[in-house]
Backbone as ProteinMPNN parsed JSONL, in Angstrom:
{"seq_chain_A": "MRLALTYSIAGWSGFFVMAVELLGGRLLAPTFGSSIYVWGAIITVFMLALSIGYLAGGRLSMNGPSVRKLGIILIVAALTVLPLLLFAVPMLDSIAAAIPDPRWGSLVGATALFFIPTLFSGMISPYAVRLIVPDRSSSGRHAGQLYFVSTFGSAAGTLLTSFYLVLIMEVNHILIALMAISGSLGLAAILVRGEANAQ", "coords_chain_A": {"N_chain_A": [[23.763, -0.505, 1.161], [21.426, 1.613, 1.658], [20.599, 1.76, -1.03], [19.884, -1.089, -1.14], [17.768, -1.217, 0.301], [15.959, 0.858, -0.602], [14.746, 0.251, -2.46], [13.899, -2.925, -1.345], [11.724, -1.634, -0.342], [10.244, -0.854, -1.863], [9.355, -2.293, -3.268], [8.277, -4.467, -1.454], [5.808, -2.564, -0.737], [4.555, -2.752, -3.133], [3.329, -5.359, -2.76], [2.426, -5.568, -0.161], [0.238, -3.445, -0.767], [-1.026, -5.002, -3.114], [-2.219, -7.247, -1.196], [-3.309, -5.815, 0.583], [-5.467, -5.123, -0.885], [-6.474, -7.42, -1.989], [-7.539, -8.652, 0.652], [-9.265, -6.841, 0.885], [-11.799, -7.749, -0.335], [-12.479, -9.714, 0.616], [-13.337, -8.873, 3.364], [-15.264, -6.455, 2.526], [-16.984, -8.783, 1.586], [-18.968, -10.039, 3.579], [-21.171, -7.995, 4.289], [-21.45, -6.521, 1.664], [-21.503, -8.638, -0.145], [-20.039, -10.19, -2.982], [-19.929, -9.341, -5.695], [-19.476, -8.32, -8.829], [-19.888, -5.716, -8.919], [-18.917, -5.075, -6.45], [-16.614, -5.575, -6.382], [-15.34, -3.243, -8.328], [-16.054, -1.402, -7.382], [-13.559, -1.561, -5.113], [-11.253, -1.805, -6.908], [-11.947, 0.522, -7.997], [-11.411, 2.566, -5.873], [-8.905, 2.034, -5.087], [-7.195, 2.33, -7.119], [-8.114, 4.926, -7.525], [-6.465, 6.037, -5.208], [-3.773, 5.567, -5.621], [-3.507, 6.841, -7.38], [-3.437, 9.384, -6.578], [-1.561, 9.172, -4.858], [0.855, 8.969, -5.862], [1.183, 11.434, -7.115], [1.654, 12.901, -4.42], [3.653, 11.235, -3.764], [5.836, 12.054, -5.712], [5.901, 15.316, -5.381], [6.548, 15.334, -2.808], [9.183, 14.279, -2.819], [10.721, 15.934, -3.666], [11.743, 17.514, -1.751], [14.457, 17.941, 0.253], [15.083, 14.692, -0.286], [15.041, 11.509, 1.354], [15.932, 7.953, 3.028], [15.696, 7.53, 5.121], [13.154, 9.26, 5.018], [11.851, 7.723, 3.611], [11.031, 5.483, 5.061], [9.729, 6.274, 7.121], [7.46, 7.176, 5.726], [6.255, 4.652, 4.717], [6.032, 3.014, 7.211], [3.761, 4.891, 8.217], [2.026, 4.194, 6.011], [1.375, 1.769, 6.704], [0.084, 1.688, 9.622], [-2.069, 3.166, 9.332], [-3.712, 1.165, 8.023], [-4.787, -0.107, 10.524], [-7.162, 0.923, 11.642], [-8.933, -0.703, 10.401], [-8.698, -3.141, 11.387], [-9.46, -2.483, 13.691], [-12.152, -1.256, 13.441], [-13.556, -2.139, 11.157], [-15.665, -3.844, 10.718], [-18.007, -2.72, 12.273], [-17.679, -0.454, 10.783], [-18.555, -0.812, 8.397], [-21.309, -2.104, 8.574], [-22.657, -0.003, 9.469], [-22.359, 1.542, 7.501], [-23.917, 0.038, 5.869], [-26.172, 0.054, 6.59], [-26.957, 2.471, 6.492], [-26.364, 3.157, 3.355], [-28.194, 1.001, 1.57], [-28.287, -0.128, -0.876], [-25.781, -2.047, -2.919], [-23.722, -1.209, -4.731], [-23.066, 1.324, -4.747], [-22.882, 1.452, -1.782], [-20.466, 0.009, -1.172], [-18.791, 1.09, -2.239], [-18.458, 3.517, -1.245], [-17.977, 2.289, 1.178], [-14.99, 1.011, 0.406], [-13.917, 3.145, 0.315], [-13.922, 4.373, 2.547], [-12.401, 2.655, 4.776], [-10.02, 1.904, 2.741], [-8.672, 3.928, 1.585], [-7.162, 5.801, 2.194], [-4.406, 4.263, 3.064], [-3.651, 3.287, 0.438], [-2.729, 5.347, -0.577], [-0.601, 6.199, 1.075], [0.706, 4.169, 0.594], [0.795, 4.386, -2.185], [2.598, 6.654, -2.508], [5.388, 6.121, -2.093], [6.888, 4.479, -4.749], [7.258, 6.736, -6.043], [8.619, 8.483, -4.671], [10.859, 6.809, -4.356], [12.044, 6.232, -6.695], [13.385, 8.914, -6.585], [15.055, 8.749, -5.045], [17.348, 6.765, -5.756], [18.303, 7.635, -8.734], [21.099, 8.977, -10.271], [21.66, 10.656, -12.324], [19.986, 12.01, -14.498], [20.854, 10.935, -17.447], [20.219, 8.377, -16.674], [18.085, 8.35, -15.929], [15.843, 6.78, -16.494], [16.397, 3.741, -16.966], [16.822, 3.383, -14.258], [14.283, 4.36, -13.314], [12.903, 1.97, -14.163], [13.819, -0.036, -13.263], [13.2, -0.179, -10.669], [10.267, 0.119, -10.548], [9.565, -2.47, -12.274], [10.868, -3.841, -9.732], [8.88, -3.302, -8.234], [6.259, -4.089, -9.076], [6.52, -5.992, -9.295], [6.539, -7.287, -6.41], [3.974, -6.848, -6.534], [2.502, -8.876, -8.285], [3.633, -11.136, -6.74], [2.646, -10.213, -4.101], [-0.168, -10.609, -4.952], [-0.93, -13.293, -5.687], [0.905, -14.773, -3.388], [-0.936, -14.575, -1.527], [-3.417, -14.292, -2.039], [-3.773, -17.619, -3.07], [-2.372, -18.596, -1.037], [-1.952, -17.249, 1.923], [-4.642, -16.456, 2.889], [-5.414, -18.763, 3.011], [-4.248, -20.258, 5.208], [-4.426, -18.243, 7.258], [-6.593, -15.932, 9.237], [-7.945, -13.24, 8.214], [-7.241, -11.204, 9.999], [-5.098, -11.738, 11.086], [-3.736, -11.622, 9.007], [-3.272, -9.077, 8.335], [-2.145, -8.336, 10.608], [0.281, -9.172, 10.207], [1.272, -8.05, 8.013], [1.52, -5.011, 8.392], [3.481, -5.706, 10.327], [6.002, -6.238, 9.29], [5.68, -4.555, 7.535], [6.657, -2.299, 9.455], [8.97, -3.177, 10.214], [10.725, -3.35, 8.32], [10.42, -0.364, 7.55], [11.415, 0.883, 10.122], [14.572, -0.002, 9.958], [15.224, 1.399, 7.643], [14.645, 3.852, 8.754], [17.267, 3.807, 10.742], [19.009, 3.444, 9.35], [22.871, 4.013, 8.563], [24.962, 6.067, 7.926], [23.895, 7.654, 6.603], [22.787, 9.842, 3.102], [21.677, 12.964, 2.037], [19.399, 12.416, -1.095], [20.431, 14.106, -4.208]], "CA_chain_A": [[22.437, -0.378, 2.297], [20.589, 2.449, 1.235], [19.553, 0.992, -2.209], [19.162, -2.197, -1.038], [16.516, -0.732, 1.335], [15.037, 1.436, -1.212], [14.535, -1.396, -3.643], [13.403, -3.586, -0.938], [10.477, -0.825, 0.294], [9.244, -0.4, -3.101], [8.914, -4.038, -3.798], [7.564, -4.856, 0.105], [4.994, -1.43, -0.951], [3.826, -3.404, -3.962], [3.228, -6.788, -2.444], [1.356, -4.662, 0.866], [-1.24, -3.259, -1.569], [-2.327, -6.205, -3.215], [-2.597, -8.23, -0.616], [-4.494, -5.667, 1.181], [-6.536, -4.737, -1.965], [-7.38, -8.803, -2.426], [-8.453, -8.74, 1.803], [-10.639, -5.527, 1.01], [-12.791, -8.219, -0.806], [-13.398, -10.665, 2.285], [-13.972, -7.846, 4.43], [-16.428, -6.543, 2.237], [-17.957, -9.944, 1.197], [-20.193, -10.263, 4.813], [-21.906, -6.665, 4.068], [-22.273, -6.444, 0.527], [-21.287, -9.63, -1.565], [-18.658, -10.345, -3.7], [-20.528, -8.994, -6.821], [-18.787, -7.773, -9.908], [-20.259, -4.312, -8.189], [-18.072, -4.699, -4.98], [-14.812, -5.817, -7.028], [-15.401, -2.803, -8.762], [-15.583, -0.38, -6.031], [-12.584, -1.705, -4.447], [-10.524, -1.276, -7.509], [-11.876, 1.931, -8.636], [-10.703, 2.98, -4.659], [-7.332, 1.176, -4.981], [-6.272, 3.107, -8.304], [-7.711, 6.886, -7.381], [-5.775, 6.477, -3.997], [-2.722, 4.632, -5.554], [-3.006, 7.995, -8.652], [-2.78, 10.397, -5.906], [-0.229, 8.988, -3.603], [1.883, 8.88, -6.811], [1.55, 12.77, -6.983], [2.199, 13.028, -3.509], [4.87, 10.898, -3.496], [6.34, 13.405, -6.469], [6.054, 16.227, -4.811], [7.655, 14.42, -1.363], [10.809, 13.748, -3.13], [11.531, 17.333, -4.236], [11.919, 18.233, -0.325], [15.517, 16.646, 1.232], [14.046, 13.308, -0.196], [16.096, 10.619, 2.426], [15.714, 6.814, 2.85], [14.735, 7.699, 6.186], [11.816, 9.603, 5.609], [10.93, 6.767, 2.757], [10.973, 4.639, 6.08], [8.48, 7.05, 7.681], [5.773, 6.871, 4.581], [6.097, 2.789, 4.756], [5.39, 2.944, 8.389], [2.98, 5.561, 8.421], [0.792, 3.619, 5.654], [0.745, 0.553, 7.77], [-0.567, 2.307, 10.554], [-3.215, 3.187, 8.496], [-4.276, -0.272, 7.995], [-5.175, -0.378, 12.206], [-8.541, 0.564, 11.812], [-9.089, -2.386, 9.685], [-8.268, -4.55, 12.995], [-10.626, -2.511, 15.12], [-13.313, -0.487, 13.192], [-14.203, -1.956, 10.2], [-16.781, -4.863, 10.676], [-18.671, -1.883, 12.384], [-17.836, 0.782, 10.033], [-19.384, -1.279, 6.625], [-22.846, -2.186, 9.346], [-22.974, 1.297, 9.992], [-22.736, 2.202, 5.854], [-24.181, -1.096, 4.889], [-27.496, 0.858, 7.02], [-27.356, 4.034, 5.465], [-26.489, 2.918, 1.657], [-28.323, -0.34, 1.21], [-27.54, -0.374, -2.476], [-24.26, -2.418, -2.489], [-22.96, -0.667, -5.706], [-22.685, 2.79, -3.751], [-22.667, 1.283, 0.043], [-19.389, -1.023, -1.405], [-18.0, 2.164, -2.667], [-18.454, 3.937, 0.104], [-17.012, 1.328, 2.155], [-14.244, 0.624, 0.268], [-12.996, 4.532, 0.518], [-14.008, 4.857, 4.256], [-11.197, 1.493, 4.458], [-8.58, 1.945, 1.968], [-8.375, 4.998, 0.251], [-5.998, 6.141, 3.335], [-3.639, 3.039, 3.092], [-3.367, 3.094, -0.542], [-2.748, 7.404, -0.722], [0.544, 6.493, 1.448], [1.344, 3.584, -0.05], [1.084, 4.86, -3.228], [3.547, 7.925, -2.501], [6.572, 5.332, -1.821], [7.593, 4.208, -5.326], [7.867, 7.865, -6.846], [9.931, 9.243, -3.315], [12.338, 5.547, -4.205], [12.647, 6.916, -7.443], [14.32, 10.085, -6.483], [16.188, 8.366, -4.44], [17.917, 5.828, -6.402], [18.617, 7.691, -9.686], [22.1, 9.382, -9.731], [21.474, 11.381, -12.847], [19.248, 11.75, -16.051], [20.989, 10.11, -18.128], [20.073, 7.196, -16.548], [16.789, 8.216, -15.135], [14.84, 5.897, -17.137], [16.614, 2.812, -16.77], [16.519, 3.423, -12.999], [12.977, 3.871, -13.265], [12.451, 0.914, -15.056], [14.369, -1.434, -12.423], [12.643, 0.162, -9.461], [8.721, -0.243, -11.197], [9.8, -3.899, -12.068], [10.18, -4.29, -8.178], [7.503, -2.564, -6.89], [5.212, -4.649, -9.863], [7.078, -7.934, -9.299], [5.906, -7.66, -5.266], [2.304, -6.948, -6.339], [2.663, -10.231, -8.698], [4.149, -11.697, -5.526], [1.552, -10.232, -2.94], [-1.395, -10.922, -5.028], [-0.492, -14.796, -5.644], [0.777, -15.99, -2.098], [-2.631, -13.994, -0.645], [-4.38, -15.863, -2.77], [-2.86, -19.098, -2.517], [-2.102, -19.341, 0.079], [-2.488, -16.819, 3.037], [-5.964, -17.1, 2.918], [-5.959, -20.293, 3.102], [-3.882, -20.446, 6.381], [-4.518, -17.384, 8.259], [-7.527, -15.1, 9.635], [-8.026, -11.867, 7.629], [-6.785, -9.878, 11.05], [-4.018, -11.661, 11.078], [-2.769, -11.362, 7.815], [-2.445, -7.366, 8.055], [-1.178, -7.616, 11.795], [1.529, -9.486, 9.516], [1.644, -6.711, 6.584], [1.616, -4.233, 9.162], [4.546, -5.873, 11.082], [6.841, -6.277, 8.115], [6.325, -2.8, 7.119], [6.916, -1.495, 10.296], [10.575, -3.257, 10.815], [11.536, -2.068, 7.006], [10.191, 1.098, 8.12], [12.854, 1.194, 11.258], [15.333, -0.46, 9.561], [15.037, 2.552, 6.951], [15.082, 5.029, 9.723], [18.101, 3.771, 11.735], [20.078, 3.371, 8.51], [23.671, 4.869, 9.249], [25.97, 6.966, 7.179], [22.81, 8.218, 5.051], [22.96, 11.23, 2.86], [20.341, 12.999, 1.18], [19.525, 12.349, -2.712], [20.714, 15.84, -4.71]], "C_chain_A": [[21.529, 0.103, 1.872], [19.948, 1.767, -0.298], [19.078, -0.098, -1.778], [17.489, -1.952, -0.267], [15.757, -0.441, 0.802], [14.082, 0.336, -1.978], [13.537, -2.161, -2.321], [11.469, -3.109, -0.04], [9.668, -0.879, -0.654], [8.227, -1.698, -3.45], [7.94, -4.541, -2.559], [6.278, -3.826, -0.11], [4.089, -2.717, -2.155], [3.233, -4.53, -3.543], [2.079, -6.443, -1.161], [0.33, -4.081, 0.378], [-2.198, -3.965, -2.35], [-2.739, -7.14, -2.397], [-3.477, -7.353, 0.351], [-5.707, -5.503, 0.511], [-7.473, -6.192, -1.919], [-7.918, -9.043, -0.899], [-9.825, -7.575, 1.926], [-11.919, -6.695, 0.74], [-13.718, -9.208, 0.346], [-13.471, -9.786, 2.711], [-15.591, -7.478, 3.995], [-17.484, -7.264, 2.083], [-18.787, -9.688, 2.297], [-20.998, -9.266, 4.916], [-22.459, -6.506, 2.639], [-22.007, -7.507, -0.494], [-19.871, -9.205, -1.721], [-18.785, -10.106, -5.057], [-19.247, -8.623, -7.793], [-18.664, -5.967, -9.409], [-18.954, -4.121, -7.141], [-16.447, -4.919, -5.162], [-14.397, -4.662, -7.956], [-15.005, -1.969, -8.182], [-14.16, -0.26, -5.295], [-11.305, -1.358, -5.135], [-10.383, -0.028, -8.045], [-10.967, 2.93, -7.263], [-9.098, 2.849, -5.162], [-6.463, 2.786, -6.06], [-6.768, 4.529, -8.117], [-6.949, 6.982, -6.538], [-4.555, 6.3, -4.399], [-1.998, 6.41, -6.267], [-2.422, 9.52, -7.611], [-1.938, 9.959, -5.276], [1.282, 9.185, -4.642], [2.435, 10.609, -6.822], [1.966, 13.004, -6.155], [3.222, 12.603, -3.417], [6.229, 12.084, -4.184], [7.233, 14.16, -6.199], [7.084, 16.227, -3.619], [8.765, 15.012, -1.688], [11.096, 15.25, -3.798], [12.188, 18.245, -2.774], [13.242, 17.879, 0.549], [14.918, 15.406, 1.586], [16.025, 12.418, 0.808], [15.511, 9.332, 2.175], [15.166, 6.666, 4.292], [13.008, 8.027, 6.384], [11.093, 8.785, 4.404], [10.583, 6.006, 4.17], [9.84, 5.37, 6.641], [7.34, 6.627, 6.955], [5.537, 5.373, 5.156], [5.421, 2.439, 6.158], [3.75, 4.037, 8.435], [1.241, 4.751, 7.359], [0.861, 2.859, 6.219], [0.154, 0.802, 8.791], [-1.774, 2.586, 9.552], [-4.403, 2.274, 8.66], [-5.082, -0.471, 9.363], [-6.466, -0.034, 12.078], [-8.951, -0.29, 11.324], [-9.821, -3.072, 10.37], [-9.437, -4.076, 13.392], [-11.648, -1.92, 14.932], [-13.89, -1.404, 11.453], [-15.514, -2.795, 9.912], [-18.226, -3.447, 10.845], [-19.129, -0.776, 11.773], [-18.72, 0.222, 8.735], [-20.91, -1.883, 6.911], [-23.03, -0.934, 8.825], [-23.775, 2.345, 8.219], [-23.606, 1.515, 5.108], [-26.153, -0.323, 5.2], [-27.851, 1.825, 6.442], [-27.729, 4.231, 4.12], [-26.94, 1.566, 1.509], [-28.001, -1.157, -0.212], [-25.864, -0.735, -2.667], [-23.641, -1.814, -3.251], [-22.244, 0.497, -4.505], [-22.269, 2.319, -2.151], [-20.846, 0.527, -0.319], [-18.855, -0.094, -1.929], [-17.532, 2.915, -1.797], [-17.377, 3.618, 1.272], [-15.586, 1.106, 2.271], [-13.415, 2.254, 0.773], [-12.897, 4.548, 1.706], [-12.414, 3.856, 4.506], [-9.985, 1.364, 4.001], [-8.267, 3.081, 1.371], [-7.068, 5.393, 1.195], [-4.722, 5.53, 3.025], [-3.144, 3.14, 1.63], [-2.853, 4.255, -1.098], [-1.251, 6.739, -0.475], [1.43, 5.519, 0.591], [1.865, 3.762, -1.221], [2.622, 6.377, -3.537], [4.993, 6.811, -2.661], [7.494, 4.741, -3.038], [7.785, 5.514, -6.158], [8.486, 8.626, -6.221], [11.113, 7.855, -4.014], [12.828, 6.025, -5.521], [13.769, 7.684, -7.689], [15.573, 9.656, -5.913], [17.846, 7.634, -5.203], [18.606, 6.102, -7.811], [19.747, 9.134, -9.153], [22.283, 10.247, -10.892], [20.88, 11.018, -14.066], [19.776, 11.356, -17.102], [20.74, 8.738, -18.273], [18.683, 6.731, -16.012], [15.908, 7.066, -15.455], [15.361, 4.484, -16.381], [16.375, 2.445, -14.942], [15.271, 3.373, -12.496], [12.513, 3.005, -12.882], [12.464, 0.165, -14.193], [13.764, -1.165, -11.139], [11.242, -0.491, -9.68], [8.725, -1.467, -11.407], [9.773, -4.061, -10.781], [9.254, -4.44, -7.692], [6.109, -3.872, -7.778], [5.768, -5.708, -9.61], [6.509, -8.228, -7.835], [4.236, -7.545, -5.378], [2.008, -8.043, -7.318], [2.576, -11.035, -7.1], [2.895, -11.424, -4.376], [0.111, -10.914, -3.344], [-1.434, -12.476, -5.288], [-0.247, -15.513, -4.387], [-0.697, -15.21, -1.206], [-3.738, -14.726, -0.93], [-4.766, -16.891, -2.94], [-3.659, -19.102, -1.757], [-2.443, -18.782, 1.699], [-3.781, -16.669, 3.581], [-6.481, -18.071, 3.348], [-5.377, -20.794, 4.545], [-4.028, -19.36, 7.558], [-5.272, -16.785, 8.085], [-7.153, -13.854, 8.938], [-6.975, -10.748, 8.648], [-5.523, -10.602, 11.452], [-3.162, -11.989, 10.173], [-2.254, -9.516, 7.751], [-2.314, -7.02, 9.692], [0.523, -8.124, 11.053], [1.992, -8.893, 8.489], [2.046, -5.795, 7.691], [3.298, -4.496, 10.266], [5.866, -5.479, 10.084], [7.016, -5.141, 7.66], [6.984, -2.029, 7.909], [8.662, -1.95, 10.417], [11.451, -2.736, 9.352], [11.522, -0.895, 7.208], [11.792, 1.243, 8.801], [14.216, 0.989, 11.219], [15.716, 0.659, 8.552], [15.557, 3.531, 8.149], [16.5, 5.409, 10.038], [19.737, 3.175, 10.684], [21.59, 4.567, 8.82], [24.186, 5.284, 8.153], [24.58, 7.916, 5.768], [23.285, 10.055, 4.456], [21.806, 11.775, 2.083], [20.48, 12.511, 0.041], [19.975, 14.25, -2.672], [19.617, 15.86, -5.574]], "O_chain_A": [[20.587, -0.63, 1.571], [18.793, 1.354, -0.396], [17.871, -0.287, -1.926], [16.415, -2.531, -0.434], [14.655, -0.928, 1.051], [12.944, -0.12, -1.869], [12.338, -1.892, -2.394], [10.569, -3.766, 0.483], [8.453, -0.946, -0.469], [7.05, -1.93, -3.727], [6.836, -5.002, -2.846], [5.353, -4.343, 0.516], [3.115, -3.386, -1.809], [2.252, -4.71, -4.264], [0.978, -6.995, -1.18], [-0.678, -4.139, 1.082], [-3.421, -3.863, -2.438], [-3.62, -7.91, -2.779], [-4.362, -7.951, 0.962], [-6.808, -5.66, 1.038], [-8.701, -6.238, -1.843], [-8.929, -9.743, -0.961], [-10.825, -7.486, 2.638], [-12.921, -6.634, 1.452], [-14.888, -9.349, 0.704], [-14.395, -9.46, 1.966], [-16.645, -7.816, 4.532], [-18.639, -6.884, 2.272], [-19.622, -8.857, 1.937], [-21.828, -9.493, 5.796], [-23.661, -6.38, 2.403], [-22.282, -7.272, -1.67], [-19.037, -8.486, -1.17], [-17.893, -10.556, -5.776], [-18.098, -8.691, -7.358], [-17.692, -5.219, -9.514], [-18.193, -3.154, -7.119], [-15.474, -4.613, -4.472], [-13.285, -4.775, -8.474], [-13.834, -1.591, -8.223], [-13.667, 0.811, -4.943], [-10.376, -0.816, -4.536], [-9.358, 0.522, -8.448], [-10.112, 3.778, -7.523], [-8.38, 3.769, -5.554], [-5.669, 3.696, -5.823], [-5.998, 5.417, -8.481], [-6.337, 8.045, -6.64], [-3.79, 6.857, -3.611], [-0.938, 6.995, -6.043], [-1.502, 10.32, -7.784], [-1.21, 10.924, -5.041], [2.419, 9.457, -4.256], [3.584, 11.009, -6.63], [3.047, 13.538, -6.403], [4.069, 13.378, -2.974], [7.127, 12.677, -3.588], [8.452, 14.175, -6.373], [8.112, 16.893, -3.497], [9.3, 15.972, -1.133], [12.024, 15.269, -4.607], [12.867, 19.272, -2.768], [12.978, 17.487, 1.686], [14.474, 14.96, 2.645], [17.237, 12.634, 0.833], [14.662, 9.265, 1.286], [14.326, 5.82, 4.6], [12.115, 7.606, 7.119], [9.917, 9.043, 4.148], [9.356, 6.032, 4.267], [8.792, 4.741, 6.492], [6.436, 5.906, 7.378], [4.662, 5.097, 5.978], [4.433, 1.708, 6.243], [2.702, 3.491, 8.779], [0.054, 4.729, 7.685], [-0.166, 3.043, 6.871], [-0.597, -0.139, 9.046], [-2.25, 1.545, 9.1], [-5.522, 2.429, 9.149], [-6.147, -1.072, 9.225], [-7.158, -0.947, 12.529], [-9.63, -0.931, 12.126], [-10.967, -3.508, 10.266], [-10.418, -4.809, 13.516], [-12.382, -1.792, 15.913], [-14.776, -0.844, 10.807], [-16.305, -2.487, 9.021], [-19.094, -3.206, 10.006], [-20.206, -0.19, 11.879], [-19.532, 0.967, 8.186], [-21.678, -2.145, 5.985], [-23.565, -0.8, 7.725], [-24.709, 3.086, 7.911], [-24.088, 1.912, 4.047], [-27.052, -0.231, 4.364], [-28.947, 2.037, 5.922], [-28.645, 4.889, 3.626], [-26.015, 0.785, 1.287], [-27.634, -2.301, -0.479], [-24.941, 0.074, -2.584], [-22.557, -1.564, -2.724], [-21.278, 0.434, -3.744], [-21.391, 2.885, -1.5], [-20.056, 0.702, 0.609], [-17.848, -0.634, -2.386], [-16.333, 3.026, -1.543], [-16.503, 4.21, 1.905], [-14.927, 1.004, 3.305], [-12.439, 2.302, 1.521], [-11.77, 4.741, 2.162], [-11.35, 4.464, 4.385], [-9.029, 0.862, 4.591], [-7.406, 3.026, 0.493], [-5.95, 5.202, 0.714], [-3.844, 6.323, 2.685], [-1.916, 3.055, 1.618], [-2.483, 4.139, -2.266], [-0.548, 6.622, -1.478], [2.491, 5.806, 0.037], [3.027, 3.476, -1.511], [3.257, 6.75, -4.524], [5.577, 6.992, -3.729], [8.661, 4.463, -2.761], [8.576, 5.362, -7.089], [9.038, 9.552, -6.816], [12.295, 8.192, -4.081], [14.035, 6.259, -5.579], [14.716, 7.514, -8.457], [16.727, 10.012, -6.15], [19.016, 8.003, -5.106], [19.357, 5.238, -8.263], [19.559, 9.952, -8.254], [23.303, 10.899, -10.668], [21.126, 9.966, -14.657], [18.962, 11.421, -18.023], [20.865, 8.021, -19.265], [18.212, 5.624, -15.753], [15.292, 6.483, -14.563], [14.823, 4.13, -15.332], [15.85, 1.419, -14.51], [14.95, 2.664, -11.542], [11.891, 2.826, -11.835], [11.445, -0.489, -13.972], [13.844, -2.134, -10.383], [10.991, -1.542, -9.091], [7.83, -2.007, -10.757], [8.684, -4.454, -10.362], [8.767, -5.299, -6.957], [5.217, -4.392, -7.108], [5.004, -6.628, -9.901], [5.96, -9.326, -7.746], [3.425, -8.001, -4.571], [0.807, -8.267, -7.168], [1.547, -11.396, -6.529], [2.292, -12.368, -3.865], [-0.617, -11.538, -2.571], [-2.51, -12.846, -4.818], [-0.838, -16.556, -4.107], [-1.198, -15.713, -0.2], [-4.582, -15.428, -0.375], [-5.952, -17.217, -2.987], [-4.852, -19.357, -1.592], [-2.99, -19.483, 2.55], [-3.937, -16.774, 4.797], [-7.563, -18.311, 3.882], [-5.993, -21.716, 5.08], [-3.744, -19.668, 8.715], [-5.387, -16.535, 6.885], [-6.008, -13.432, 9.1], [-6.237, -9.843, 8.256], [-4.825, -9.978, 12.25], [-2.067, -12.521, 10.356], [-1.255, -8.968, 7.287], [-2.345, -5.868, 10.126], [1.605, -7.594, 11.306], [3.1, -9.177, 8.032], [3.253, -5.911, 7.907], [3.982, -3.602, 10.764], [6.562, -4.476, 10.243], [8.1, -4.629, 7.378], [7.777, -1.181, 7.498], [9.505, -1.094, 10.686], [12.447, -2.015, 9.287], [12.557, -0.239, 7.083], [12.868, 1.553, 8.29], [15.017, 1.48, 12.013], [16.915, 0.888, 8.71], [16.729, 3.852, 8.345], [17.026, 6.51, 9.873], [20.853, 2.765, 11.005], [21.418, 5.721, 9.214], [23.727, 4.697, 7.173], [24.579, 8.446, 4.657], [23.807, 11.008, 5.036], [21.028, 11.006, 1.517], [21.6, 12.058, -0.195], [19.924, 15.147, -1.831], [19.349, 16.881, -6.208]]}, "name": "protein", "num_of_chains": 1, "seq": "MRLALTYSIAGWSGFFVMAVELLGGRLLAPTFGSSIYVWGAIITVFMLALSIGYLAGGRLSMNGPSVRKLGIILIVAALTVLPLLLFAVPMLDSIAAAIPDPRWGSLVGATALFFIPTLFSGMISPYAVRLIVPDRSSSGRHAGQLYFVSTFGSAAGTLLTSFYLVLIMEVNHILIALMAISGSLGLAAILVRGEANAQ"}
């Protein structure tokens, strides 16, 4: 169960990140447009936040790693999406008024909305690697399997969000669904029984 939850959370995290990134374009478009500048800003923010999240997750995994803690990270990542539902429009309007240049305005707006959720999401994969690697001799194989699952989740999140979800649901409804699934997986990890910390 612990192993299945670890892989599920890693795969879902990849889905979650790419879905939020694509929805970020929808959120910024009414204020800053959807030019290459805007998408460049969004991608830059997500890449930087993920890179810092990878570092933070790797370091955090050195201190008593457990599936329960992994679940908590996932829940925190989901909760940090809440400001997108509550404050995205007024925040972006304020940023656009202060920074009319769509290049820098979209960069600041993407940072304000997406940096923290993406940072916490980035912590999940390196933390999960620590949980599934039983010994050094098999570390490469297990890490490869986990990153396969995570990247496959990213591909699924990209395809399903862009091809289907945005056509049948409002952006806020998609975000709520993403948060609900993250919360459910995180809660399942917290409540898992008979868990021992990774060695």
